[in-house]
N, C-alpha and C positions, 0 to 999 in steps of 0.2 A: 646719551647718544653723543658721539664724537662731533667736534666742530672743526671746520677747516678755517682757512684764512677769511677774514672779515666776519667771523662768527657764524658761518653757515653750517648747518648740520649736514650729516651725510645724506639724509633723505632729501633735504633741500637742494644740495648739489646734484644729486641724481636727477631730480626733476629738471634742473637747468640744463644738464647735459642732454637730456632727451629733447629739449627745445633747441639746443644749438647744433646737435648732430644733423638735423635736416638742413640747416643753413649751409653746412659744408657740402652735403650731398647736392643741394640745390645749385651750388656754384659749379659742380662738376656736370650736372644735368644740363644746365643752361649752356655750358661750354659745348656739350654734345649736340646742340641743336643747330649748329652752323650749317649752311646749305652747301650743296654740291655746285658751287658757282664756277669752278674751273678744275675739271678732273685731270686735264692733261698736265704733264710736267712743264712748268714755265721755263722760259729761256734762262740759261744759267751760264755763268762765266767761270770756267774751271781754272783754279790756280795750280801751278805745277812747281812753284818754288819750294825749296826744302823747308823753309820756315813754316809753310802751311801744312806740312805732312803730319805734324803732331797735334794731338788734341790740346786745347788750351789748359794751362795749369791754373788751378784755383788760386785766388788771391791769398797771400799769407794772412793769418788771422791775429798775429801777435806783434805786428810792427807797422810803422807808418808806410802807407802806400800812396801811389800817385794815381788819381782819377782825373783824367783829362787836364793835367797840369795843376790839380789841386791836391795838396798834401793832406791826407786823411788818416784817421785811426779807426780800424774796424770796431763797430759796436759789439758788445758781448751779449751772449744769450739770445741770438737771433736764430729763428727757425724759418725755413723757406720751403714752400710746397708749390708744386705746379699742377694745375688742373687743365686737362685738355679735352676738346670736343672734336670729334672726327666726322668726316663726310661718309664714312663707311656705314653700310646698312646691316641689319641683322645682328646676331650675337657676335662677340669678339672671337676671331679665329685666326690661326696662323696661316700665312701665305708662303708659298715656296719661291715665287718670283717677285722681286721688288720692282713692280711695274708702274709705280707712281700713284697707286690707289691709296685710300686712307689718309688723305691730307688732313692736317690738324688746323681746322678753320677758326678755332677760338682757343685762346690761351689766357688763363688767369693765374697770376702769381700771388699766393697768400704769404704775407710776411708777418710773422709773429714775434714781437719784441717782448721777451719774457721778463726783462728788467723793468721796463716802463709799463708793462701790462697793456699793450696796445696791439692792434693788428690792422693791416692794410691789404686790400685786394687790388692788385695792379693788373689792368688788362694790357695785353700785348697785341698790337695790330698784326693780323695774320699775313699781311702783305709786306711786313718789314723785311728789307733786304739785309742779309747778314751772312756770315760764313757758316756753312753747314757741311758736315762730313758726308761724303758719298760712299756707299757700301756695296760690295759685291753680294751676290745672292747667298753666299755662305757667311755673310756678316763681316768679312774682312774689309779693312779700310782701303779705299781707292785713292781719294783725293779730297781736298777741301774746295767747296763750290760756293760761290756767292749766288744766293737764290732767296726766294720768299721763305720765311721761317716756317710757314705751314707745310712746306715740302720735306722738312726734316723727318716727319713721321712716315711719309711715303717711301723714304729710303730705309726700308726695314721690313720686318716680317709681319707687321700688323699687331705685334704683341710687345713683349718686353724690349726687344731690340729697337723697335720703332720709338717707343716711349723714351728709352735711354738716349737715343740719338737726338730727340727733341729736347730732353733735359740738357744735353751738352750744348745745343744751339742756344737755348735760353740763357744758360750759365755764361756762355761766351759773350752774348749780347750784353749781359749785365756785369761786364768787367770781371768775369770769373767767379761770381757769387755762387757758392755751393747750394745745391738743391737737396733738401733732406728727405723728400718723398714726392711721389707723383700719383696721379690717377687720371685715366682717360675713359671716355664713354663714347660708344657709337651713337649716332644721332637718333636711332629708333627709340632710345631710352626716354626721350622727351614725351613720346606718346604714352609710355608706360606710367610715368609719373603724373602727367596731366590727367590721365584716367584715374589714378589713385586718389587725387585730390578733388575729383569731380569737376575739373575745368578751371582755368584761370581767367579772371575778368580784366580786360584792358580796354583802353580807348584807342581806336584806330586813328593814327595821325599821319599816315602815308597812303599813297595811291597803290592799292593792291589789285586793281582791275585786271592786270595781266597775269599775276601770280595766283590770285584766289578772289574771284568776283564776289564771294560771300562776305568778304571783309570790306565793309563800306567805310570810307574815310569820314571821320566825325562821329561814328557810332561807338557806343560802349557795349562790348559783347563778352560773353563767357565762352572762351574758345573750346571748340571740340578738339579731340586729339589730333585730327588731321589739320584743322586750322592752326593749332599751336605749332605744328611743324612748319607750316607756311610762314607763320608770323615771325618766328625766331631764326629761321634759316634762309628765308627769301632775301635776295639781294639785287641781282641784275635787273629784274623786272618789277622792282618795288621802289617807289619814290624816286630819289635821284640816283639809285643804283649803287650808292657808295657803301663801303664797309663800315664807315663811321655811322651811317644811318642804321645799319643792322646792329651794330654794337649798342646804339641807343635803345633800340627796341628790345634787345636782349636784357639790358639793365632794367627796363620797365617791366618786362616779364618776370625777371628774377625777384624784384621787389614784391610783386603781387603773389608770386609763387611761395616766397618765404612766409607771407602772411597766412596762406592756406595751409602750409606745412605745420606752422606753429599751432594753428587751430586744430588740426587733425591730431597732433601729438599731445596736446592738452586733453583732448577727449579720449585718447587711447594710448596708454603707456607703451604698447607694443608696436605702434605704428612705425616709429623710426627704424627699428630693426627689420620689420616686415618690408619696409620700403627698400632698405639696403639689400635684402635677400632678392627682391624682385628685380633690382637693377644689376645685381652681381654678374649675370651672364653677359651683359653688355660692357663690362668694365675690365680694364687691365690696370693694376695698381701695385705699388710696392708697399701699400699700407694694409694692414689687417683690419678686421672689424674693431678689434680692441684699440688699434692705432687711431682709428677715426674717433672712437669714444674718448681716448686720452686727449686728442687734439681739441675736441669739443670742450673737454673739461678745462683745458688751458685757456679757453676763451671766456670762461665764466665771468671773470672779473676784468677782462680786457675791454678797452674802449676802442671802437672802430675809428680809424683815421681816414681822412679824405685822401684818395690816391693822387699822387702827382701825375700831371699830364706829360706824356712824351710827345713833343711836337715833331713835325716833319713835313715832308712834301710828297705829294702823289704824282706819279707820272705813268705813262703807258710804255711798257717795254717793247722790245723788238717783236715779240711773239703776240703782242696785243693784250697782255695781262697787266694788271695794275701792280706798280712797285711803290712801296712806301719807304722813303729814305729818311731815317731819323735825323733830327738836329742833334749833333753830338753834345752841344752844351746843355740842351734840354735833357737828353738821356743821362748825362753825367750828373746833373742836378738831382734827377729822380733817384739814381743809384746812391748818391751821397745821402740824400734825405732818408732813404730806407735802411741803409746798411752801414753808414759811416758817420763819424764826427769829424768836422773840419779841424785840422790840427790846431789852428789858432784858437778855436772855440774849446778844444779839449784841454788846453793848457791852463 
């Protein structure tokens, strides 16, 4: 029987792939659980200068570049994937009018360092103010607009155009870092997966009395499918109403979900692919099933790294919606940590 790196046999690697594939799908599903907290298009400031008319060019990959005043050399063998969760309900479907629906309420950037065999999952605050392309209903470019990054998906057809516009916005935010693949899920997918694993057990640490009175603070409960939706998407009427609080709950749910997925996959070798098939109608992705499997295989010997925190400030915009303005030094430090070597360190 053939052996791969670190002496693992083909059969052993296959078993590990089946355990890691759910991890990737879990990241997408949890992303899909974000709530419909603000359906209307938030206040936006349209730029009309000529420099804003073109999409950002990706950073060159073979030379020294400047990141917020720091000379850096791009790391080699970096793969970057974007997972998105939408406030849209039902199965994924194309819309004819770009009317502001289908906001991307949760974004997770998976960074795989194939040289150092590490990976990092970086959350992006959905309220992050950044430059986003505005599109006409036929997909043609209109202008660049400063708005919440969640609205990049709403400026599109709900399918590939929306996802690619979000990819552009995230790439632009991360100093032009290329995105190698993406996947999005509509929020109803959380009920599908929660049902498949028989419910996820969590301890309620926030006041859900307005959102769902069945979720009592301090109690440990196995969430029903409906409760799971409330738990991971609820925001305005939960706890302090912050997106940071919702992101914390989503991380808690994700950890518990991964444990259940691993248990299910160990008991049934077909479960991972059955799960993928069940979620596929709710998903829009540039990745095939084989791509997911290959990505999981790449993580077999990879060590998970703690994600850098992107600091910033929250404020209420003119239309009453929250706006998160990133601290540029914090953002630059995160980008350098994930994608670059400081020039002095590289010499």
